[in-house]
N, C-alpha and C positions, 0 to 999 in steps of 0.2 A: 662387179666389184664396187665396194663402198667408196664414195668420193665426197670430200668436204667441198661444198660449193660457195658458202658465204658465212661470214661472222657478223652478227648484229650486236651492238653494245649501246646501252642507254643508261645514263646515270651511274655508271660504274666508275669509281675513282674519278680521274680527270676527264673521262668521256661523259660530260654532262648532257650534251646534245646527242640525238640518235645518230649513230655512226655505223656504216656498213662496209665491210671489207669483202671484196670478191676474191676467191681463192683460185689460183690457177691449177691446172691438172698436173703441173710439174713443180716448179720452184716459185714461191711467192716471197718476196723480200719486203721487210718493213724497215725503213731507214728514217733517220732524223737526229737532231742534236740531242745531247744529254739533257735529261729532265723533261723531255717533250711528252713522255708517257708511252713510249714504245712497249716497255715491259709490262705495262698495264694490260695490253692485249693478251700476253701470256698468262698473267694473273687471272684474267677473266675466264680463260679456257680452263685453268686449274679449278677455279671457284665453281664453274658450272659442273665439273665432274666430281664435286663433293669434297674438295680439299678441306680438311678439318683443322689444319694448323694455320693460324693467322700469320705466324712468322713466315711460312712458305709463300704467302701472297702479300708479304710486306705490309701487314696491318697489325694494330694492337688489339682491336676488338671488332666485333661483327659489323658495327655501324661505320667503321672506317672504309668499307667498300662502297658506301653511298657517297656521291659527290657532296662535299661539305660547303660549297659556295665559294665565291670570290668577291672582289670589290664590286664587280659589275653584274654578277649572276647569283641569284639566290640558291640555297641548297636544294638538292633534289629530294623528293619524297621516297624514291625507291631506286633500286638498281636492277637492271635486267640484262641478261646475256643469252643469245640464241644462236645455235649452230644449225645450218641447213645442210643436209646430205642428199646425194643422188645415188641410187642403186638401180639394179636391173628391174626391180619391182616398182620403181618410182621414187619420188622425193619424200623426205620426212624431216622433221625438225625436233630438236630437244632444247629446252629453255629452263632457266632458273630466274626467279624474281624474289627480292626481299624488300620489305618496307621498313621505315624507321620505327614503326611500332612493334617490330620483331616478327611480323608475319612472313614466312618463307614458303615458297611452293615451287615444285618442279612441274614441267609440262612436256608431254609427248604429243606432237602434232596439235598443239594448243589445247589439249585435254589434260586435266590434272593427273599427275603421276607421282612416283616416288623415286628417290635416288637409287633404291634397289632395282627398280625396273630399268633404269638407264644402265646401271652396271651389268645387269643380266643381258641387256640388248647388245652391249659391246664386249661381253665376256669372251676371253680368248683372243681378242684382237689387239690387246695392248693399249687401246685408246684410253687416254686419261691417266695411265699409269706413270708415276714419277720415274724419271730417268729413261724408262723404256720408250715412251712416245712424246713425253714433255721433258725437255732438259732446260731448266731455268738458268738464269744468269749466275755464273760461277758454280754451276752444279755438275759440269761435265767431269770435273776431277773427283766427284763423289763416288764414281765407279772405283776409283783407286782406294778411297777411304771407306767404301761400303763394307759392311760385315759379311762374313761368308754366307749367312742366311739371306741377306738382301740380294747378293749376287745370284743365289739359287732361285729367288723369286723371279728374277729377270728371265732366267733360262726356262723356268716353268711356264711363264707367260708365253714365251716363244713356242714352247712345246705343246702348249694347250693342256697341260696336266693339271692346271689349277681347278678345272671343273671336276677332275677325278678326286683331287684332294678335298674339294668341297663335298663331293658325294661321299667320300670316305668319312669326312668329318661329320656330315649329317648322319651317315650310317652308324658311326661310332657313338654319336649322341643318342641315336635311337636305340643302339645296343645297350648303352649304359642305362638309358631309361627303362629298356625292357628288362635288363638284369635287376635293376632296382625294383621295378614293378613285380618281377618274379619273386625276388627275395621277400618283398613286403607281402606278396600274395601267399607265399609259403608260410610266413609267420601267421598271417590271418587264418589260413586253412588249419594250421596246427592248433591255434587257440579256439577256432570255431569247432574243430573236431572234438576237443575236450568238452566244450559247451554242449555239442550235439549229443555226446554219450551221456552226459549228466541229464540233459533234457529228455533223452530217450527213456531212462528209468522213471523219471517223474511222469512222463506222458503215459507210460504203461500203467502206472499206479492210478493215474487220473482216469484212464479208460476203464480199469477194473472198478474204480469208484463209481463211474457213471453207470456201468453195467449193473453193479449191486444196487445202486440207488434206484435205477429204473425197475428192477425186479422187486425191490422192497416196496416201491410205490404201487406196483400192480398187486402184490400180495396184500398190502394194507387196504387197497381199494376193495379187494375181494373179501378180506376178513372183516373189516369194519363195516362194509356195506351190509353183510349178513347180520352182524351184531346190531347194527342200527335198525335193520328190519325187525329183529326179535324185540328190541327195546321199544320200537314204535308200536308193535302189537300189544305188548304189556301195558304201555302208556295208554293206548286206546281203551283197553279193558278197564283199567283203573279210572279213567276219565268217564267211561260209560256208567260204571257203578256209582261214581261220585255224583253224576248228574241225576241218577235215579234216586239216590238218598236225599238229595236236595229237594226233589219233587215230593218225596214222602214227608220230609220235614215241613214243607209248605202245607200239606194236607193235615198233618198233626197239629200244626199251629192254628189252622182254620177250625178244626174240631175243638181245640182247647179254648179258642175264643168263644165258640158257641156254648161250650159247657159252662164257662165262667159267666156268660150272659144269662144262661138258664139258672145258674146258682144265684145270681143277683136278683132274678125275678122271684125265685122262691124266698129269698131273704126279705124282699120287700113285702111279701105276703104276711110275714110275721111282724110287720111294723105296727099293726093294730093290736098286737097281743099285749098283754098286761106288762106292767113295768118289770116284772121279774123276768118274764121271757125276753123283754127288751134288753135287760141287763145281760142275760145270757147271750143275746144276739150281739151286743156290743163286744162282750168278751170274746165271742166267736170271731168277730171281725178282727179283733186285735191278734188272736191266734193266726187268723188267715194272713194278716199283714206280716206277722212275724215269720210265718212259713214262707211267704213270697220273698221277704228280705233274705232269708237263709238260702233259698233257692238261687237268687241272683248272686249272692256271695259265693255259693258253691260253683255257679257257672263261671264267675271270674277266676276262682282258683283252678277250675278245670281247664280254662283257656290258657292260663299261665302254665299249667302243667303240660298242656299240649305243646306250647312253644318251647319249654325246656326239653321236652322229649324230642322235638324236632332238632333242637340244637345238639342234643345228646347224640342223635343219629348222625348229624353232620360231622361232629367232632370225631366220633368213633370211625366214621367212613374215612375222614381225613387221616386219622391216625393209622388206620389199616393201609391207606394208600402210601403214607410216608414209610411205614414199616416195610411194605412191599418194595418201595423205591430203595430203602436202605439195604434190603436183601439183594436187590439187583446191583446196587453200587458195590456191595461187598463181593458179589460174584465177579463184576467187572474189574474190581481191584485185584482180585486173585488172578484173573486172566491177564491183566496188564503186568502183574509181577512176573508171571511166567514169560510173557512176551519180552519184558526188560531183561530177564535172566538170559533168555535166548539171544537177544540183541547183544548183550554184554559178551556172551561167548563168541558170537559172530565178529564183533569188533576186535576181540582179543585175537582171534584167528586171522582176521584181515590185516591187523596191524603187524602181526608176526610175519604174514606173507609179504606185506609191503617192505618191512625191514629187510627181509631176506632178498627181495628183488632189488632194493636200493644198494645193499651191500654188493650184490652181484654186479649191478650196474657200475658202482664205483670201481670195483676190481677191473671190469672190462674197460672203463674209461682210462684207468691208469695204464693198463696194458696197451690200449689203443694209442694213448699219448706217447708211450715209449716207442711203439712201432712207427708212429707218425714222425717222431724225431729221427729215427733211423732212416725212414724214407726221405725225409728232408735232406739228411746228410748225403744219402746216395744221389738225390736229385741235384744237390749242389755240386757234388763230385762230377756228375754227368754233365751239368751245365758248364762247369769249369773245363772239363775235357773238351766239350763241344766248342767253347769259346777259344780254347787253345788251338784246336784243330783249324778253326776258321782263321785264327791269327796266323798260323803256320802257312795255310794256303795263300793268304794275302801276302805274307812275307815272301813266300817262294815266287809269287807273281811279281812282287816288287823287286826282288833280287834279279829276276830275269830282265825286267825293264831297265833296272839300274845298270846291269852289265852292258846292255846294248848302248845305253846312253853314255856310260863311262868310256866305252871304246871310241864312240864318235868324238866325245870331248877331248880325249887324249890326242887323237890325230889333229884336231883343231888347235889345241894348245901348242903343239910342236910347230905348227905352221905360223902361229902368231908371235913367237918369241923373238925372231929376228927383226920383224917390222917394229916391235915395241922398243927395242934397243936403239934403232936408228932414230925413231921419233924422240927418244929421251935426250939424245945429243943435240938435236935441233932446238928443242925447248930450252936447254941450258944456255945456248948462245943468245937466244931472244931475251931471256931473263936478264943476262948481264948488260945488254944494250939498254934495256928499259930501266934498269936500276941506276945507270949513270944519268939518264935524263931526269929521273925522279929526284936524285940528289940535288941537281941544279935548281929544279923547281922548288924543292923544299927549303933551300937556303933563302931564296927570294921571298918565299911565302912567310918565313919567320920575320924577315925585315919588315914586310908590309903589315904583318899582324902587330908588331911593336908600334908602328906609326898609327895604326887604327886604335890601339889601346890608349895612346896619348891623346888622339883626337876625341875619343869617347870620354876620357877624363875631363878634357877641356870643355866639351859640350855639357857634361854633367855639372861642372863648376859654374858655367855661364847660366845654365837652366836654374841652378840654385840661386844665383845672384838675381836673375830676372824674377824668380818667384818671390824672393824677399823684397825686391823693389816694388813689385806689384802689390804685395801685402802692405808695405809702408804707404804706397800711394793710396790704396783703398782706405787705410786707417785715417790718413790725413784728410782725404776728401770727406769721409764720414764725420770727422771732428769739425771740419769747416762748416759742413751743413748743420751740425748740432749747434755750433757757436752762432751762426747766422740766425737760426730759428730762435735761440734763447735771446739774442740781442734785439731782434725784431719784437719779440713778446715784451721784453722789458721797456723798450721805447714806447710801445703802444700803451703799456700800463702807466708809464710816466706821463705821457701826453694826455691820457684820459683820466689821470689822477685816481687810478684804482688804488684801493687801500685807504683812501681818505674818506671823510664824512660826506654825506649827501650835500650838505651846505657848501662845503669847499668845492665839490664837483660842479654844483650849479653856478657858483660864482665864476669859476674858470671857464665854464661853458659860455658865459657872457663876457669873456675877456675883452672883446672889442668894445664893450660898452664902458669900460673903466680904463682910462688912459694911464693912470698912475699905478695900476695893478702890476706887481712884480711876480712874486711866487710864494709858495709855502716855505716855512722854515726848513723842512726836511730836504727840499730840493736846493736850497741856497747854501747850507753849510756843507763843507767837505770834511769828513771825519776819517782819520786813518782807521784801517780795518781793525786793529787790536782794541781800539777804544769805542767801537760802534755800540757794544752792549752797554758800557758805562754811560755814554752820552745819551743813548736812548732812554735809560732809567732817569737821568737828570732832566731831560726835556719832557718826558711823559707826553701829555696831550699837546704840548706846545709845538710839537713837530708839525701839527696841522694848522698853526697860526699863520694868517695871511699877512705877508709883508707888502705894504704899499708905500708910495713916495711921500704922501702927505695926509693930513687929517681930512682934507676935502674929499679925497678919494675914499677914505675910510667911511666918511659920513654917507657918501653916495651908495656905498655897498650896504651899509646898515639899512638905509632907506629901502634899497632893493629887497633885502631879506624880509623886512617888515611888510612891504607892500605885497609881496608874493607868498608871505607866510611860509617861507622855506625853512627857517631855523635860525640858529644863532651861530656866530663865528667870532673869533678873537682876531682883531686887526692890529698890526704893528706899523703905525706911520713912522717913517724914518726921521721925519722932522720933529717928532715929538718924543720918541723913546729916549730914555737916558739909562745908562748902565752904571753900576758901582763895582769897581774892582780894586782890591788892595792886596798886596802880597803879605804873607805871614812867614817871615824868614826862618822861624824856628822849625816849622814842620818841613821846610824844604830840605832840611838836612837828614830827616828821618829816612832810613833805608826803604821803607814801604811807600814813600812819596814818589809818585810818577809825574804829576804836573797839575797845573790849573786847567780845568776844562775849557775856559775861555781861550787859553793859549794853545791847547792841543788841536783845535779845529781851525779851519781856514774859511774865509768868506770872500766873495768877489769884491772888487772895488766898489765903493759906495755903500757897503753894508758893514763898516767897521764898528758901528755902535752895537750891532746885533749880538756879538759874543758876550760882551760884558753884561748886556741886558738879559740875555737868556741864562747865563750861568753865574754871573757875579764872581765871587771868589771860591766857587765849588772846586773841590779837590778830587782827583782820581788817584786811588791807592791800589797797591798790589792785591790786598786781601782785606776781608772784614776785620780780622784781628789787628791789622795795621791801623785801620781807621779807628777802631775802639781805643787802641793804645795811644794814638796821636791825640785823640780828644781828651783822654784822661791826663796825658803827660803835659800837653801844651794848652789845654783848655780852649781849643779851636772851636768856634761856634758856627762855622759855615757847614754846608752840606759836604759829605764825603761819600764817595761811591767806589767800590772795588771793581777791578776789571771784569769780574764775572757777574756784576750787577747787584751786589748787596749794598743797600743805602742806609747811611746814618744821617738823620735829618739834623737841622740846626738846633732843634729843641732836644735832641738826644734820642729820639725814637729810631728804631732799627726796622727796616723793611727788607725782607730777603726771602730766599727759597729758590726753587727751580725756575729757570727761565728758558723758554723756547726761543733760542737765538734767531732762528730764521724768521719767526713771527715778529719778534721785537725789533730786529735790525733791518727788516725788509725795506722800509721807507727810506732809511739812511743809506743802505748799501746799494740801492738800485742804480743810482747815478754812477757810483764807482764801478759796479759790475758791468755797466754798458761800456765804459771807457776801456776796461780790461779786455772785454770781448772784442772790441774793435781792434786793439793792438794785436791780439792773438790771431785774428782773421788775416791781417796784413802779413804776419809772419808765416801762417799756413799757406797762403797763396804763393809766396815766394818759394816755400819748400816743395809745393806741388809742381810748380814749373820746373824746378831742378830735377825732381823725381821723374817727370815725363821725358826730359832730355836723356836721363840715365837709361830708362827703359828702351828708348829708340836705339841708343848706342849698343845696349846688350843684344837687342834683336839682330842688329847688323852683324855683330860679332858671331852670334850663333849661326846665322845664315852662311857666313863665310866658312866657319869651321865645318858645318854639316856638308857643304859642297865638297870640301877637301876630304871629309870622311866618306862621302859617296864614291868619289874617285878611287879612294883606297879600297873600299869594299868591292867595287867592280873588279879592280885588279886582283884582289884576293880571291874573288869568286872564280875568275878565270884561272888563277893559279891552282885553287882548290879543285876545280873541275878537271884541270889538266893533270894535277897530281892524283886525283881520285881515279881518273881514267888509266893513268900509268899504274897506280897501285892495283886497280881492278884487273888490268891486263897482266901485271906481274902475279897477282893472286891467282888469276885463272890459269896462267902459265905454270905457276908453282903447283897449283892444284892438279893441273893436267900432268905435270912432270911427276908429281908424287903419285898420282893415279897410275901413270905409265910404269913408274918404278915399282909401285905396289903390285901392279898387274904382272910385271916380270917376275917379282918374287912369288906372287900367288901362282903364276903359271908354272914356275919351277916346282913349287910345292904341290900344285895340282897334278903335275906330271907324275911325281913320286906317289902322291896320294892315290891317284886313279889306278896306277899300276898295283899298289898295295890292295886297293879295294877289289880289283878284279880277282886277285888271288884269294882274298878273304871271302868273296862272294861264292866261289866254287866250294871252299871248305864249309861255309855256313849252309849252303844248299844241301850238301851231303849230310850234315848234322841234322838239318830240319827234316829231310826225307826219312831218316832213321827214326827220329822222334815222332813223325807223323804216323809211321807204321805201327809203332808201339801204342800210340794213343788211340788208333782205330781199334786195335784189339781190346784195349781197356774200355773204350766207349761201348763196344758190343757187350762186354761183360756187365758193365754198369747198367746198360739199357735193359738187359734181362733181369737184373736184380731189382731195378726200379719198377719194372712191369709186374714182377712177382709180388713185391711189397705193395704195389697199388691194388692188386687183386685181393691180397690178404686184408688190406685196410678197408676195401669196399665190403668184404664179407663181414668184418668186425663191425663196421658202421651199420650194416643191415641188422646184425644181431642187436646192436645197441638201440637202434630205432625200434625194433620189435620189443625189446625189454622196456624201453621208455614208454611204449604204448601200453604194455602190461602194467607198468607203474601208474600211468595215468588212469587206466581202468580201475586199478586197486584203490587209488585215491578217490575216484568218483564213487565207488561202492562204499568206501569208508565214510565219505562225506554223507552219502545217503543214510548209512547206519547211524551216524552221529545225529543227523536230523531226526530219524525215528526215535533214537534214545531221548532226545530233547523233547519231542512231541509226547511220547508216552510218559516221560517223567512229569511233564506239565499236566497231562491228563490224570496221572496217579495223584498228584497234589490236588488237582481240581476235585477228584472223587472224594479224597479225604476231607476236603473243605466242605463239599456238598453233603457228605455223610454227617459231618459234625453239625452242619446247619440243620439238616433234617432231624437229627437226634434232638437238637435243642427244640425244634418245633414240636416233636413228639412229646418231649417233657412238658412243654408249655401246654400243649393240647391235653395231655393226661391230667395235668393239674386242673385245667379248665373243666375236663370231663368229670373229675371227682367233685368239683364245686357244683357242676350242673346236676350230678346224681344226688348230691346232698340236698340241693334245693328242690329237686324233683320229689325226693322222699319227704321233705318237709311239706311240700304242696299236697302230696298224697295224704299225708296225715291230716292236714287242714280240711281237705275234701271229705275225708272219713268223719272228722269231727262235725262238719256241717251236716253230713248225712245222719249222724247219730242225733244231733239236735233236732233236725227235721222230723226224724222218727219220734222223738220225745214230744214235739209239738203236736204231731198227729195223734199220739196217744192221749194227750191232754184234751185235744179237740173231741176225740171219741168219748172221753170221760164227760166232757161238757155236754155232748149230745145225750149221753146216758142220763145225766142229771136233768136235762131238759125233758127227756122222755118220762123220766121219773116224775118230774113235777108237772108235766103237761101231757098227761096220757091222752088227752082229748085231741091233741094235735099231733099224734104219732104218725099219721099218714104223711102229713106235710114234712114232718121231721125225717121220715124215711126217704122221702123224695129228695130232701136237701142233702141227706147222707149219701144217697146214690149219686147225686150231682157232684158232691165232694169227692167221692171215690173215683168217679169218672175223670175228674180234673187231675187227680193224683196219678191215675194210670196213664193218662195222656202225657203228663210231664215226664214220667219215667221212660216211656217210649221215645219221647223227644230227646232225652239225655242220651239214650243208647245210640240213636241215630247220629246225634252230634259227635259222639266218640268215634263212631265208624268213619264219619266224614273227616275228622281230624286225621285218622290213620291213612285214609285214602289220599288226603292232601299231601301228607309226608311222602307216601309212595310215589305220587305223581311228581313231586319236587325232585326226589331222588332219580327217577327215570329221566326227567328233563335234564338234570345235571349230567347224567351218563350220556344222554344223546348229544348234549353240547360238546362234551369231550370227544365223542366218536366223530361228530361232524368236523371238529377241528382237525382230527387225524386224517379224515377223508379229504378235507380241503388242502391240508399240507401235502398229501400224496399227489394231488392234482389229477386223480383218476375220476372218470365219469362212472358213477354207480347206478346209472339208470338201467343199464342192460346187464348187470352182473347176474350170474346164475345163482339160484338158491341152493345152498349147501346143507347137507345133513350135519348132525352134531359130530359124527366121526370125521367127516371130511373137513369140517371147520377146525377140529383139533389138529389135523395134519397141516392145514394151511398155517395155523399159529406156530407150529414147530418149525416149518420152513421159514416163516417170517422172522422168527427169533434167530435162526441160523444166519440169514442174510444180514441182520442187524449186527450180529457178532462179527461177521466178516468185515462190515464197514468200520466197526470199532477197531478191529485189528489193523486196518489200513492206516488209521491215524489221520493226521493232517495231510491234505492233498491240495496241490496247486493245479486247479482246472485250466489255468491259462497255459500250462506247460504243453498241452496238446497242440494248441495253435502256435506257440513259440517254437516247438519242435518242428512243426511243418514249415514254418518260415526259415528256421536255421538249416533244416535239411535241404530245402530248395536252394538257399544261398550257398550251402556247402557244395552241392552238385554243380551249381552255376560257376562257382570259383574254381572247381576242379576242371571244368571245361575251359575256363579262361586260362588256367595254368597250362593246359595242353596247347592252347592257341599260342600263348607267349613262348613256350618252349620251341614250337614250330617256327615262330617268327625269329627267335634268337638264332636258330640254326641257319635260316635263310639269310639273315644279316651277316653272320660270320662268313658264309659262302660268298656273299656279295662283296664284302671287304677284301677277301682273298683275291677274288677276280679283279677288283678295282686296283689293288696293289700291283698285281702281275701286269695288268695292262698299262698302268701309269709308269712302272719301272721300264717296260719295254719302250714306250713312246719317249720317255725322258732320256734314256740312254741313246736312242737313235738321234734325237735332236741335239743332245749334248755333244756327241761325236761330230756332227756336222758343224755346229757352232764353233767348237774348238778348232776344227780344221780351218774354217773361215777366219777365225781370230788369228791363228798362226799366219795365215796368208796375208791378212791386212797388216799385221805387225811387220812382217817381212817387207811388204811394199812401202809402208810409211817410214820405217827406220832403215830401209835399204840393207837388208840382210839380217835384221834383228829376229829374235825368236820370242814367241809368245805362247803361253800354255795356260789352260784352265784346268785345275785339278780338283778332284773330289776328295774332300777330307775324309779319311777312314772313319767309319762309324757302324753301329749295329744295323741301322735302317737306312737303306739307300735313298728312300724318299724323304728323309729328314736331315741328312748330313749336309753340311755347308760346302761352299766352293771357294777356291782361292786362285788368284791370278799371279803368274810369274812372268817377268819380261827380262830379256837380256839384249842390250844393244850391241851392235857389232863391235867386236874387239874388247868387250867388257864382260865381267862376270855377272852372274844373276844378281840383280839388285832388288831390295825391298821397294815396293811401289811408293812408299812414303818418302823415299829419298830422291825420287825423280823431280825434275824441275816442273814449274807450272805448265809450260808448254808441252813437256813430255807426258805429264799426267793427262792433259787435254787430248793429246794424240791417242793415248791408250784408251781413254773413254770413247773417243770417236770410233776407234777400231772395234770396240765391243758393240757399240750401237749399230754400226753397219754390219757386223757379224750377225746380230739378231735380225736386222732388216733383211739380210740375204736369205734367212731360213723362213721367217714368217713376218713379212712386212706389215706394220700397222697401217691402216688406211691413210693416216697422215702423221707427220712428225713436226713438233714445235721446238725449234732450236733458238734459244735466246742468248746471243753473243757467245756461242761456244767457241768461236774463232778468235775471241779477244786475246788469249795468251799466245796466239800463233804469230810467228814472223811471216814475211811475205812468201818465203820458200815453202813453209808448211801450210800456209793458207792456200797456196796454189794446189797442193795435194788434197786439201779439204774440198776445194772447188771441184776438182776432178771427180772425187767420190760422190759429191752431190749430183753432178751432171750425169754420172754413170747410173745412179739409182733413181733418177727423176722419172724414168720410164715405168718403175715398179710402184711408186708411191708418191705422195704429195709432201712437200717440205714448206713449212712456214718459218722463215729465217729472219730473226732480228739481228741486224749487223751494222757495223761501221766500215767494213772492209770492202774496198772498191772491187777487188778480185771476185769476191762472192756476189757482189751486186751484178757484175757483168753476166753471170750465168743465170740470173733470175728471169723467169718468163713474165712475171708481173711485179711491179714495184709500187709500194704504197709509202708516201711520205707522211710523217707525223710531226706536227709542230704545235707549240703551245702559245696561245694568245689570251690575255685576260684570265689566266688560270684555267683555261679549257684546252684539252687536246683536240686537234682537228686533223682530218685527213685531207691532204692536198695532192693534186696531180703532180707527178714528178717525171720530168724527162731525164733520160739516162745521162744526158750531158751535164745536168745540174746536180748530179749526185755528189760530186766532189765539193761543191759549194755548200750543200746542206750538211754534210758530215764535218765540215770545218777543216 
């Protein structure tokens, strides 16, 4: 038996350090305070078995499972979990590791593996399955809220039918794939069949074409081989004669040269003759030259005539060839016309046949569709009847079960009515007693709540006052700091004479050197703030004048400035300065008059002369307009300045504009500002002290009121807790009373209802039995009709398929005929074009032939003219000879010899001309023979036949071969255009067609085997599932009865078409109550139901180990004891890893692991059973 021996965790969540848990053969408990990481052990096991939901292992993303570090420990780079198992075959381990870079891997015995391998290894054991073997924190009540299909999955895991479902799923997938492949294959075969038929016709034509072509080549080789032999013999004869004539011409030419040499010798013998004979001789030479010229000219014309005659032969031969070709084309055109007419007739007949077939097919399709609709209606009626029969059978079975159940329940209801009424009276008395206590507690609670509200209002009021006091204190402290900073800065500026000239600063830096040195004017005079701008304008640069006691001091200062070349300064010795001040009473009455500047300022004692010296009788007015008006009205000649600094000089000039008050009055206001800040600081310090005392008093008041509030709150909590307990008890009692009352009413109703149901079930059963009999008869009739219609549809479908094949064949033939029509039409057009082109060439050649004939005739006339002229020259020569003989009778012998030589020359020339003419004729014959041989050799070369061993044929046999050759060439023409690749393509397609048919047969065989496999799998799975389901249901009812002390539990199959796909539902009835929805049970009750189901599954097919994470949390001690007993009972059958806080559960554990957390790390510590209570708090 498989056994979990240890759990190893490293870097997973809070287990940063390598941690190992040894697992006992019985119960292993993991304990520890909240937040110590106990549940991380459960999460680690879930994670190892491939949990995909981050929520179920309490993480947001995949990196959350890796230890993220703490204040003292750095983050881990990876997380690893490994479980080690023991079996009869030995030990093995499974592990999972993931790194921060996202690399995840599973291992089996430290070798790389897959999650699929791990699941296959534990398939059917329930290991790693949610709820079945791993019940997480708060998950035990998931059994109650699980869907019917989730419940079914648990039963299937226990039954081990998951493997059959997987096999069925795999087989269904293969079946779907096979069906899809089969459909696709049938489509391919259908299309390929059409292509195969088309290629078959093309391939046959191509085979005929090759056969005719080969025969044509053989006949051409035989025919043209013999023709070539005949032409070669003729050519050989002409060439022999041509060579012989050439030799004869050479001999004639040799003799002619000898005769002319002899004639020249004879002529020289006459050189010594008298002058008359010499004159005759000269004249004879002229005639001879003339005769030679005429002969050469005749030879030129004869050569041209030969060339024209050769061209005439070529043109006439070409014209004859073109005419023969035109005749052949005309014959081929007539043949093609006949072929096209025949094809048109065939196309017409085939189209007519195709239309007839398609109309017949459409008619059959309509009829087939109509019959198919009828069959579908019959099939629907049959299916409807079948479903109704199944429903009736289920209903009859359900009625029988319900009748037995109703009888049992009726007896139970009658037993429970009396006990419920007694219980109701007892509850009423308890409720009245508790209501009285609740009234007293409620009155006191209202009184305390009123006092608490008053205390809260007082605390709020004091908090507000305290906050305001603190804000005021902060503001005054900040203001004091700002004032001190500003005063300190101003005193520093005053002491260091900042804002004054460098000369003034240097003088006062040497203050100790000058005993009579007092101060600058700006620091001595005190000017009220409203008049600072006006006084500043009046003083101008005099504010920086240095006041000293006497002239001696002034002199020493001047010497000092000169010595050190520091600069210049104005010194006011008090013993020397004199001021002039006189009132002007008229202006004092003017409303714009404010006062005399000398009287508006104050100076310390000892400086009384200074104001009158500095200001004289200068006046301060309210505005510039007032100053101008007073000067005009009263003729005042002193300086006047407005409060905003606009100056009217004694001479009448006006100086004014914008003044930066801060810059202008800074030197005068500095001393005043220092005094004001000092007074404000004293006032602020007094206020701060008072404010601090007030804050302390408010804090004491708040502490006192809060203490009183706390006392009241504690009393209120006690009263509220007591009141809530009373209310809860009253609510529970009222609820129980209402439940009891409702149950009494329901029991009465149920008693009536169940009696009525029993009667109705008998009547309904009778009705259903009658309906079942009628439906069976109707089903048999419908089954016969459906079978008959199916056979008829199969027959019609077969006819349709045959008709469709005929239509496809007709379309293929029609397509072939269309192709031939197009090919022969193109050939007809090509023949017409070729004929037109040949005719044009004949016309051109005829015109050329006519021109050549005309030119030939002209040349012949020119040759005849030359011959006549030569004859004339000969006669004149003979006359000349006669004259010579007549005049020189003595030299007759020589003259005769010369005459004979002349005759010999002329005879030789005539022979030469005849030979040349014959030579030209033979040359033309040779050229013609060579042209014929060239064409013949081209034909032989095109035929590809070897003519070396061809037999010699007689003329009659040769004519027979020519007739046969023409016949095969006509057959080739009739075939038209041919696709030679069709033979190879047909072979490829035919082989593919045969191969696909073989594949189709294999697929059909595989489909049948898969269908049989699925049927066997379904039958076996249903049998195993129902056997397991009955055992689990029986155990579940037993556990519910044990846990709830007389309760009833049942697992029902929800009715459906497929037993292997329908869901399950759980119903539970506690003792003395009606059947309740599981969702209405309390948390503890839900936990108990879940535990009952888990142990029911365990009883049938225990998983090698179970992980239970605080499943006992909702249980009280009483129910926890029951849970402990169940654990102990089944610890002999399997292993339990229990995370718990419950002492009762800890007591039954064989091994106890304590988990604690320090520095952010979970650690396992040894735990003694005595210390369990202290650890769990």
